[in-house]
Structures are given as structure tokens and as C-alpha cells.
NUSEVO-317548 format. One line per 4 residues: their letters; for each residue x, y, z of N, C-alpha, C, O, CB. Coordinates in pm, 1 decimal. Glycine has a CB too. Example, Ala and Ser with C-alpha at 12.3 -4.5 7.8 and 13.67 -1.06 7.14 Angstrom:
BEGIN
as> 1319.0:-569.0:780.0:1230.0:-450.0:780.0:1320.0:-330.0:780.0:1423.6:-331.9:846.5:1130.8:-447.3:904.6 ~ 1285.0:-225.0:708.0:1367.0:-106.0:714.0:1290.0:3.0:787.0:1340.9:113.8:803.9:1408.4:-59.8:572.5 $
END
This chain:
BEGIN
xxxx> 12070.6:10284.4:11529.4:12013.2:10315.1:11402.7:11872.2:10369.2:11419.8:11791.8:10303.0:11485.4:12013.8:10193.4:11314.3 ~ 11838.0:10480.5:11367.4:11688.2:10544.0:11380.5:11614.2:10487.8:11267.7:11658.4:10482.5:11152.9:11680.5:10714.5:11372.6 ~ 11493.0:10443.7:11307.9:11396.3:10368.9:11204.0:11309.2:10485.1:11148.2:11240.3:10551.1:11225.9:11293.8:10242.2:11278.7 ~ 11311.0:10509.6:11023.5:11226.1:10595.5:10951.8:11103.8:10533.2:10914.2:11101.8:10446.0:10827.3:11288.8:10645.5:10839.3 $
xxxx> 11002.8:10571.4:10973.0:10882.8:10509.8:10977.4:10825.4:10531.0:10835.4:10758.0:10442.7:10782.3:10795.3:10564.2:11092.0 ~ 10852.2:10648.1:10774.5:10788.1:10673.0:10620.9:10860.2:10560.9:10535.1:10791.8:10500.2:10452.8:10825.4:10844.2:10548.8 ~ 10979.1:10533.6:10547.9:11044.6:10426.2:10453.3:10982.6:10305.4:10494.7:10960.0:10229.4:10400.6:11207.8:10412.1:10462.0 ~ 10949.5:10266.0:10601.9:10917.4:10133.1:10658.7:10770.7:10112.7:10588.0:10733.3:10001.0:10552.2:10917.0:10130.5:10839.1 $
xxxx> 10695.0:10224.8:10571.9:10558.1:10225.6:10510.2:10582.6:10211.5:10370.6:10503.7:10138.6:10310.3:10472.9:10354.0:10539.5 ~ 10681.9:10269.5:10300.7:10705.0:10249.5:10153.8:10735.5:10108.3:10137.7:10676.0:10038.9:10055.3:10820.6:10338.5:10094.6 ~ 10815.0:10069.8:10204.4:10851.1:9916.7:10186.6:10755.4:9833.5:10215.0:10759.6:9724.4:10158.2:10957.5:9870.7:10263.9 ~ 10656.7:9858.1:10298.7:10535.6:9766.5:10314.9:10436.1:9772.2:10212.2:10359.9:9677.6:10191.9:10466.3:9793.4:10436.6 $
xxxx> 10433.0:9884.7:10142.7:10353.4:9916.9:10032.9:10410.1:9815.6:9905.7:10338.0:9758.0:9824.2:10366.2:10085.3:10003.0 ~ 10529.6:9811.7:9911.1:10589.1:9727.1:9803.3:10562.0:9581.5:9820.3:10548.9:9505.9:9724.0:10737.4:9746.6:9796.8 ~ 10553.7:9543.1:9947.6:10504.0:9407.5:9977.2:10374.8:9386.6:9941.2:10337.7:9290.6:9873.6:10513.7:9374.6:10109.4 ~ 10295.0:9484.4:9989.6:10147.8:9449.4:9956.6:10118.0:9443.9:9816.7:10031.7:9364.5:9779.3:10052.7:9546.8:10014.9 $
xxxx> 10184.5:9526.2:9723.5:10166.1:9510.3:9587.5:10023.9:9546.1:9548.0:9980.7:9656.1:9582.3:10200.6:9373.5:9548.5 ~ 9960.2:9476.1:9490.2:9825.4:9502.5:9417.8:9718.9:9471.9:9501.7:9604.9:9490.1:9459.1:9806.4:9423.2:9290.9 ~ 9739.2:9422.5:9629.0:9631.3:9401.2:9722.4:9589.6:9527.9:9778.9:9670.6:9618.9:9796.6:9668.6:9307.6:9829.7 ~ 9467.0:9537.6:9808.0:9410.3:9647.1:9882.2:9450.6:9643.3:10031.5:9481.7:9532.4:10075.0:9259.3:9644.5:9868.0 $
xxxx> 9454.2:9741.8:10110.7:9495.6:9724.5:10248.8:9402.6:9632.8:10306.4:9450.4:9538.2:10368.9:9501.6:9853.0:10327.7 ~ 9264.5:9644.1:10295.9:9162.5:9530.1:10341.3:9216.7:9383.2:10314.3:9240.0:9299.1:10401.2:9018.6:9546.5:10258.3 ~ 9231.7:9369.1:10181.5:9289.7:9233.1:10126.4:9402.6:9178.2:10214.9:9398.1:9074.2:10280.5:9349.2:9251.7:9976.3 ~ 9508.5:9268.1:10205.8:9645.7:9240.7:10264.7:9613.7:9215.2:10410.1:9662.5:9113.7:10459.8:9755.5:9366.2:10245.0 $
xxxx> 9538.7:9292.9:10484.6:9521.2:9281.5:10637.7:9452.0:9138.5:10666.7:9475.3:9066.2:10763.6:9422.9:9411.2:10698.9 ~ 9363.9:9114.5:10563.9:9291.1:8982.8:10597.9:9391.8:8869.2:10568.8:9403.2:8774.7:10646.9:9150.5:8961.8:10507.5 ~ 9461.2:8878.9:10461.0:9568.8:8762.8:10460.0:9682.1:8748.1:10572.7:9739.9:8642.7:10598.9:9644.9:8776.0:10331.2 ~ 9700.8:8855.3:10626.4:9797.7:8852.9:10743.2:9734.7:8819.0:10879.8:9797.2:8761.9:10969.1:9865.7:8989.9:10755.8 $
xxxx> 9608.4:8857.8:10889.0:9546.1:8830.3:11015.5:9552.8:8949.6:11100.9:9555.8:8930.5:11222.5:9608.7:8714.2:11083.5 ~ 9555.9:9080.1:11052.1:9561.7:9198.8:11115.2:9457.9:9282.9:11073.2:9403.2:9257.4:10965.9:9681.2:9257.5:11099.0 ~ 9415.6:9394.8:11151.0:9309.5:9485.7:11111.6:9368.4:9579.3:11006.2:9487.8:9608.4:10999.2:9251.8:9565.4:11235.4 ~ 9266.6:9625.8:10920.5:9320.6:9716.9:10808.8:9369.4:9849.0:10884.6:9457.8:9915.2:10830.4:9198.6:9752.8:10688.7 $
xxxx> 9326.0:9883.4:10985.1:9374.1:10004.4:11060.9:9533.9:9975.6:11089.2:9620.3:10060.4:11066.5:9282.3:10026.0:11209.4 ~ 9559.7:9852.3:11138.5:9702.4:9836.1:11166.2:9799.8:9857.3:11050.4:9905.5:9919.6:11061.0:9723.2:9703.4:11217.7 ~ 9748.9:9792.7:10925.8:9829.7:9815.9:10789.4:9827.4:9960.1:10764.5:9930.7:10015.9:10727.6:9765.7:9737.5:10657.3 ~ 9708.5:10031.3:10783.0:9718.9:10175.4:10739.8:9822.0:10254.3:10837.5:9896.4:10339.9:10789.5:9567.1:10246.6:10744.3 $
xxxx> 9824.2:10224.8:10967.7:9900.6:10301.7:11040.0:10054.0:10263.2:11036.9:10139.3:10346.5:11067.5:9846.2:10300.2:11168.7 ~ 10082.5:10149.5:11003.4:10208.6:10106.3:10960.9:10246.5:10178.7:10833.3:10338.5:10260.1:10841.2:10209.6:9958.2:10943.0 ~ 10187.0:10159.2:10716.7:10219.9:10235.6:10585.4:10220.9:10384.0:10608.3:10306.4:10444.5:10543.6:10114.4:10204.0:10470.5 ~ 10144.9:10454.0:10685.6:10143.0:10616.5:10712.3:10258.5:10636.0:10807.9:10290.6:10752.1:10833.6:9992.1:10679.3:10785.3 $
xxxx> 10322.0:10540.0:10861.5:10432.2:10579.4:10966.4:10380.3:10620.4:11101.7:10455.4:10675.1:11182.5:10517.0:10698.2:10914.6 ~ 10249.0:10594.5:11129.6:10204.6:10630.0:11257.3:10250.9:10542.0:11368.5:10260.7:10580.1:11485.2:10065.8:10634.5:11256.6 ~ 10278.0:10425.9:11326.8:10334.1:10312.5:11431.5:10439.5:10232.8:11340.0:10443.1:10222.1:11217.5:10199.9:10197.0:11496.8 ~ 10522.5:10181.3:11437.3:10630.8:10098.1:11375.5:10574.7:9960.7:11406.3:10523.8:9931.7:11514.6:10787.0:10124.3:11437.7 $
xxxx> 10589.0:9869.4:11292.5:10549.6:9726.2:11306.6:10614.2:9643.9:11434.4:10733.9:9648.6:11462.6:10592.2:9654.5:11172.6 ~ 10523.6:9574.4:11501.0:10577.5:9519.1:11628.5:10618.0:9363.1:11582.2:10600.6:9320.6:11468.0:10455.5:9527.4:11761.9 ~ 10670.6:9292.5:11683.8:10711.9:9167.2:11655.7:10628.6:9052.2:11587.8:10662.7:8973.9:11499.1:10749.6:9128.1:11765.0 ~ 10495.4:9066.4:11663.3:10390.7:8972.0:11604.9:10383.6:8996.9:11454.5:10399.2:8905.4:11373.6:10243.8:8994.3:11672.2 $
xxxx> 10359.6:9123.0:11419.3:10336.9:9159.5:11282.2:10456.1:9102.0:11190.1:10435.8:9027.1:11094.6:10325.0:9319.0:11271.9 ~ 10583.4:9146.9:11231.4:10710.5:9097.3:11151.8:10716.8:8949.9:11139.9:10756.9:8897.6:11035.9:10844.2:9143.1:11220.2 ~ 10681.2:8885.4:11236.1:10689.4:8736.7:11228.4:10570.3:8687.4:11127.3:10589.2:8600.8:11041.9:10673.2:8668.6:11384.2 ~ 10455.7:8748.2:11146.3:10358.9:8696.3:11047.7:10392.4:8731.5:10909.4:10378.8:8651.6:10816.8:10223.7:8745.1:11076.3 $
xxxx> 10439.6:8860.5:10894.3:10487.2:8888.8:10741.2:10584.4:8801.9:10694.3:10576.3:8757.3:10579.8:10546.9:9025.6:10719.8 ~ 10688.2:8768.4:10779.3:10781.3:8660.8:10736.3:10722.3:8533.0:10704.6:10759.8:8475.4:10602.4:10878.2:8636.8:10835.3 ~ 10637.9:8483.3:10776.3:10573.0:8342.6:10758.7:10489.3:8361.3:10636.8:10503.5:8271.9:10553.3:10479.5:8290.1:10890.2 ~ 10400.0:8462.1:10604.8:10324.9:8468.7:10499.0:10379.2:8513.3:10371.0:10337.8:8469.8:10263.5:10230.1:8537.9:10529.6 $
xxxx> 10475.6:8603.4:10382.8:10520.1:8668.7:10245.0:10682.7:8650.6:10238.4:10743.1:8684.6:10136.7:10474.6:8844.5:10236.9 ~ 10746.1:8599.1:10343.8:10893.0:8562.7:10330.5:10971.8:8703.5:10337.8:11081.3:8714.9:10282.8:10924.5:8478.3:10181.9 ~ 10915.7:8803.0:10403.1:10983.5:8927.3:10405.6:11084.9:8927.0:10528.5:11057.3:8888.2:10642.0:10878.2:9045.1:10414.1 ~ 11204.1:8976.1:10486.1:11322.2:8988.7:10592.5:11270.9:9102.6:10669.9:11229.7:9203.3:10612.3:11481.9:9019.5:10529.1 $
xxxx> 11271.5:9089.4:10817.1:11221.0:9185.9:10897.8:11331.5:9307.8:10897.6:11306.7:9428.2:10891.5:11190.0:9122.9:11041.9 ~ 11462.4:9243.2:10905.9:11570.8:9357.8:10908.7:11551.3:9459.8:10772.5:11572.0:9581.0:10778.3:11735.5:9282.0:10906.4 ~ 11513.1:9396.8:10664.8:11501.4:9487.6:10536.1:11374.0:9569.7:10548.0:11373.2:9681.5:10496.6:11495.7:9398.3:10394.8 ~ 11260.8:9521.9:10614.5:11128.3:9610.0:10612.7:11175.3:9719.9:10716.0:11142.7:9833.9:10682.7:10973.3:9521.3:10664.8 $
xxxx> 11241.3:9709.8:10827.8:11276.9:9795.1:10918.2:11365.2:9901.2:10878.5:11346.4:10020.1:10904.1:11325.0:9731.5:11012.8 ~ 11483.1:9843.2:10801.5:11599.7:9939.2:10795.3:11632.0:9943.1:10643.5:11720.6:10020.4:10607.0:11733.1:9889.6:10889.2 ~ 11572.8:9872.4:10559.5:11618.0:9880.5:10411.0:11749.4:9803.8:10371.2:11793.3:9801.4:10256.3:11640.9:10029.9:10374.5 ~ 11808.4:9740.2:10481.2:11934.2:9668.9:10468.0:11902.4:9512.4:10441.9:11830.5:9455.6:10524.2:12024.0:9691.6:10602.5 $
xxxx> 11948.9:9445.2:10339.2:11925.9:9316.6:10319.9:12032.5:9243.8:10411.4:12145.3:9292.4:10420.1:11931.8:9282.6:10169.9 ~ 11998.0:9124.3:10482.3:12071.7:9045.7:10556.5:12137.0:8950.4:10471.2:12090.3:8839.1:10446.8:11997.9:8987.7:10655.8 ~ 12260.8:9001.3:10419.7:12339.0:8913.2:10309.6:12388.7:8780.8:10376.9:12412.7:8690.0:10297.4:12476.2:8997.3:10245.4 ~ 12406.2:8756.6:10496.8:12463.0:8625.8:10557.9:12319.6:8530.2:10535.1:12326.3:8424.7:10471.9:12521.3:8646.7:10745.9 $
xxxx> 12210.2:8572.5:10585.0:12100.3:8495.8:10590.8:12048.6:8477.5:10438.6:11985.0:8375.7:10411.7:11997.2:8561.3:10687.8 ~ 12072.6:8566.8:10345.8:12030.4:8534.7:10221.4:12132.7:8422.0:10144.1:12088.0:8338.2:10065.7:12018.4:8670.7:10145.7 ~ 12254.2:8431.7:10173.5:12354.1:8338.7:10131.9:12299.3:8181.8:10184.9:12297.5:8084.0:10110.2:12507.1:8388.2:10200.7 ~ 12259.9:8180.1:10314.3:12237.3:8059.4:10383.0:12103.4:8014.7:10312.1:12100.9:7897.4:10274.8:12229.0:8078.0:10548.6 $
xxxx> 11989.2:8094.1:10287.9:11879.3:8056.7:10221.3:11917.2:8010.9:10085.8:11875.5:7899.0:10056.0:11784.7:8161.7:10219.1 ~ 11992.1:8078.2:9991.7:12037.7:8030.2:9876.6:12105.0:7898.2:9851.8:12080.3:7828.0:9753.7:12108.7:8112.8:9840.8 ~ 12208.5:7862.4:9964.3:12254.2:7739.9:9975.3:12157.8:7622.3:9995.3:12167.2:7512.6:9940.3:12338.9:7745.5:10071.0 ~ 12065.2:7660.9:10080.8:11964.3:7555.0:10130.3:11884.1:7529.4:9986.2:11875.1:7415.4:9940.5:11854.0:7616.5:10270.7 $
xxxx> 11824.8:7649.2:9916.4:11746.0:7627.6:9795.3:11824.4:7554.9:9682.7:11768.7:7472.8:9609.8:11696.0:7761.7:9744.2 ~ 11946.0:7585.5:9671.8:12023.7:7508.8:9581.2:12035.2:7367.3:9611.7:12018.4:7281.6:9525.0:12150.0:7561.5:9572.2 ~ 12064.9:7339.1:9739.3:12065.5:7181.3:9778.3:11933.3:7125.0:9761.6:11931.7:7005.7:9731.4:12109.1:7152.0:9931.3 ~ 11816.7:7186.6:9775.1:11691.7:7121.4:9757.8:11660.1:7107.0:9607.9:11593.4:7012.5:9566.1:11582.2:7198.3:9830.6 $
xxxx> 11706.2:7196.2:9533.9:11689.4:7190.9:9376.9:11777.3:7074.1:9325.2:11734.6:6995.2:9240.9:11737.7:7336.5:9301.7 ~ 11903.6:7065.8:9379.4:11993.8:6956.1:9341.6:11924.7:6814.5:9371.2:11927.9:6721.9:9290.0:12132.6:6970.6:9422.7 ~ 11858.4:6807.3:9503.4:11809.1:6679.7:9542.5:11688.3:6665.4:9421.0:11679.9:6565.7:9349.2:11752.7:6677.3:9716.1 ~ 11610.2:6766.3:9412.9:11480.0:6740.3:9322.5:11512.4:6697.6:9190.5:11440.0:6612.4:9138.9:11390.9:6865.9:9305.1 $
xxxx> 11602.9:6739.9:9132.1:11666.7:6720.4:8988.2:11696.3:6572.4:8974.2:11666.3:6506.0:8875.0:11809.5:6808.9:8965.7 ~ 11756.6:6527.4:9080.1:11810.9:6385.2:9083.3:11712.5:6280.0:9121.0:11742.2:6160.5:9123.6:11924.3:6375.1:9179.6 ~ 11588.3:6329.4:9151.9:11467.2:6234.2:9187.4:11424.9:6191.4:9054.8:11446.5:6255.7:8952.1:11339.0:6305.6:9272.4 ~ 11352.6:6059.8:9062.5:11280.1:6004.4:8951.4:11164.8:6094.4:8909.7:11121.6:6174.0:8993.1:11229.6:5867.1:8986.0 $
xxxx> 11112.6:6089.0:8791.4:10985.0:6157.3:8766.3:10889.6:6139.3:8843.6:10822.2:6238.6:8871.2:10936.0:6134.4:8658.8 ~ 10851.8:6004.5:8904.9:10735.3:5987.7:8980.2:10774.0:6072.8:9127.8:10686.5:6142.4:9179.5:10700.0:5814.9:8997.2 ~ 10888.8:6063.4:9180.2:10912.8:6135.3:9284.1:10914.0:6286.6:9286.3:10876.5:6346.2:9387.2:11016.5:6093.9:9321.2 ~ 10955.5:6350.4:9179.2:10919.5:6468.7:9130.0:10767.5:6517.1:9135.9:10731.7:6620.6:9192.1:10963.2:6464.9:9004.2 $
xxxx> 10692.2:6436.9:9076.9:10547.5:6442.0:9077.9:10507.9:6448.8:9219.8:10438.9:6544.4:9255.2:10482.5:6321.9:9006.4 ~ 10544.9:6354.6:9309.8:10486.7:6365.9:9444.3:10535.8:6479.9:9522.7:10468.7:6523.4:9616.3:10511.3:6245.6:9520.1 ~ 10657.1:6534.4:9487.6:10703.5:6649.7:9553.4:10612.8:6752.5:9520.2:10556.7:6811.4:9612.6:10840.8:6685.4:9520.0 ~ 10588.6:6784.5:9399.2:10500.5:6877.9:9349.5:10345.9:6889.4:9404.4:10282.4:6992.4:9426.7:10500.8:6851.8:9213.5 $
xxxx> 10310.7:6772.7:9417.2:10174.8:6740.1:9484.7:10168.0:6778.2:9626.6:10067.3:6829.8:9675.1:10143.2:6591.4:9477.9 ~ 10283.5:6750.8:9698.5:10306.0:6777.8:9847.2:10293.2:6943.8:9859.4:10227.8:7004.3:9944.2:10467.6:6716.1:9901.3 ~ 10375.6:7002.5:9748.9:10383.0:7152.1:9767.3:10244.2:7215.6:9732.8:10200.0:7313.5:9792.8:10499.1:7216.2:9672.7 ~ 10183.5:7155.5:9637.2:10049.5:7208.7:9609.0:9952.7:7194.7:9734.7:9881.3:7287.7:9772.1:9988.9:7132.4:9483.9 $
xxxx> 9956.5:7078.0:9792.6:9878.9:7044.4:9903.8:9905.2:7138.9:10029.2:9821.1:7189.5:10103.5:9906.4:6900.6:9936.6 ~ 10014.6:7147.2:10032.4:10065.6:7264.2:10169.6:10028.1:7396.2:10147.1:9996.6:7469.1:10241.3:10235.8:7282.6:10194.9 ~ 10028.2:7436.8:10023.8:9990.5:7581.7:9975.6:9824.2:7578.5:10008.4:9771.9:7656.7:10087.8:10032.1:7611.7:9789.4 ~ 9759.7:7487.5:9942.8:9622.9:7493.7:9941.2:9583.5:7485.1:10102.6:9495.8:7559.7:10146.1:9560.7:7372.8:9844.9 $
xxxx> 9646.4:7398.9:10181.9:9614.2:7391.8:10317.5:9656.3:7505.1:10420.0:9585.2:7535.1:10515.8:9666.9:7274.1:10358.6 ~ 9760.2:7556.8:10396.1:9804.3:7660.4:10486.4:9813.6:7812.5:10423.3:9797.1:7908.6:10498.3:9942.5:7615.9:10538.4 ~ 9840.5:7831.1:10282.9:9852.8:7964.2:10251.0:9783.9:7959.5:10105.1:9849.5:7966.2:10001.1:10010.9:8019.0:10258.7 ~ 9633.0:7946.3:10110.7:9583.5:7951.6:10000.2:9567.9:8092.5:9924.4:9539.2:8103.6:9805.2:9475.4:7890.3:10018.6 $
xxxx> 9590.3:8191.4:10007.9:9601.6:8333.2:9951.1:9718.8:8349.5:9856.2:9724.6:8449.6:9784.7:9617.8:8437.5:10066.0 ~ 9810.8:8257.3:9852.2:9928.0:8261.9:9753.7:9882.6:8232.3:9635.1:9962.1:8256.7:9544.3:10039.4:8173.5:9781.0 ~ 9773.8:8184.3:9602.2:9718.9:8145.2:9453.8:9678.2:8264.4:9373.4:9593.7:8253.2:9284.6:9588.1:8049.2:9460.3 ~ 9733.3:8373.4:9400.3:9689.9:8498.9:9334.6:9780.3:8522.5:9207.5:9870.3:8443.5:9179.0:9700.3:8624.2:9438.0 $
xxxx> 9753.4:8629.8:9135.9:9830.1:8654.5:9016.3:9987.3:8685.2:9030.8:10070.1:8684.6:8939.7:9765.3:8768.0:8949.2 ~ 10009.1:8712.5:9169.2:10148.1:8751.9:9190.8:10250.6:8636.3:9204.2:10370.7:8660.1:9190.6:10154.1:8834.8:9313.2 ~ 10204.5:8509.9:9230.8:10284.3:8403.1:9252.9:10259.3:8307.3:9146.7:10146.3:8286.2:9102.7:10264.6:8348.0:9382.8 ~ 10386.1:8237.1:9096.7:10382.6:8155.4:8967.5:10341.6:8012.8:9045.2:10404.9:7969.7:9141.6:10547.2:8153.8:8868.7 $
xxxx> 10242.6:7957.0:8995.5:10227.3:7816.2:9031.3:10226.7:7725.9:8894.8:10187.8:7609.8:8907.3:10088.2:7797.5:9117.9 ~ 10261.1:7764.2:8785.1:10245.7:7693.8:8680.4:10372.8:7592.1:8679.2:10368.4:7493.2:8606.0:10229.8:7786.3:8560.4 ~ 10467.3:7613.6:8747.7:10600.7:7528.8:8767.8:10564.3:7401.6:8850.9:10632.0:7298.7:8848.8:10722.3:7618.2:8851.2 ~ 10439.0:7420.8:8931.5:10417.6:7312.1:8991.6:10277.7:7237.0:8970.8:10233.3:7153.1:9049.2:10441.5:7342.6:9116.3 $
xx> 10215.5:7279.4:8853.9:10090.0:7234.1:8813.2:10120.9:7118.7:8733.7:10234.8:7108.4:8688.0:10008.5:7336.2:8740.5 ~ 10035.2:7031.0:8711.3:10048.8:6915.5:8623.4:9956.6:6929.9:8497.4:9954.8:6841.4:8411.8:10014.2:6785.0:8702.6 $
END
């Protein structure tokens, strides 16, 4: 399969959204030049970048590189999410509150950049 660098760049721009290249590069821990080169098709994202993008943005590397969604992986994630949701719904209100606090703390400690206008946090706020 031939990788189309211009399409990879377009998909990366979709992920970046309203962030500037400088803001996005800072959030990912890569240089602005790296982001620019990937978006312009000068270079193909390397493994380190793909892993970081997955960790910070949840982007499927297969989709970024090829435009093809990994359906089997998506189904597995969906099943896991539904199981977690079912568990959460069955918890007491006190336990639900504790879970929300744990999520807020995790985001604040590990991914504070997620608290921008593109991510909904009203569902975990008290």
C-alpha cells in the first residue's frame, strides 16, 4: 500500500483542529517544524510520533497513515467502553462521584491540554 503523504497531512490537520501548529507541537512534545513537515507531506510520521499522537489524542495510526479505520479495534474499544459504562451506571452515587474525581485528577495530572474548548468536561464536573 502506497502512503499518500498529502492525505496524511490533511488527516493530521483534521486532528489538530483549531490549534496552531505551534500549540499542537507543544502539546505533543515535537517541534513545530516536525508538524509542518508532516502536514505538508515532506515527511511521513515516524513511530514515536504515531505513538504520542495515539496517547495524547486517541488517533488510530492506521487511519492517519491510510485513511482506513481499524474496525476490529474499534469494536473492541466500543465493547470495553460499554462495559465500563454499564459498571458506572450500577455504582452508587458516591462511587460515581469518586470515579468522576479520579478522571478529573488524571486529566489534570497527565493531560491538562485536554481542557480546551474541543473536549467536553461538563459531564465530569460537579
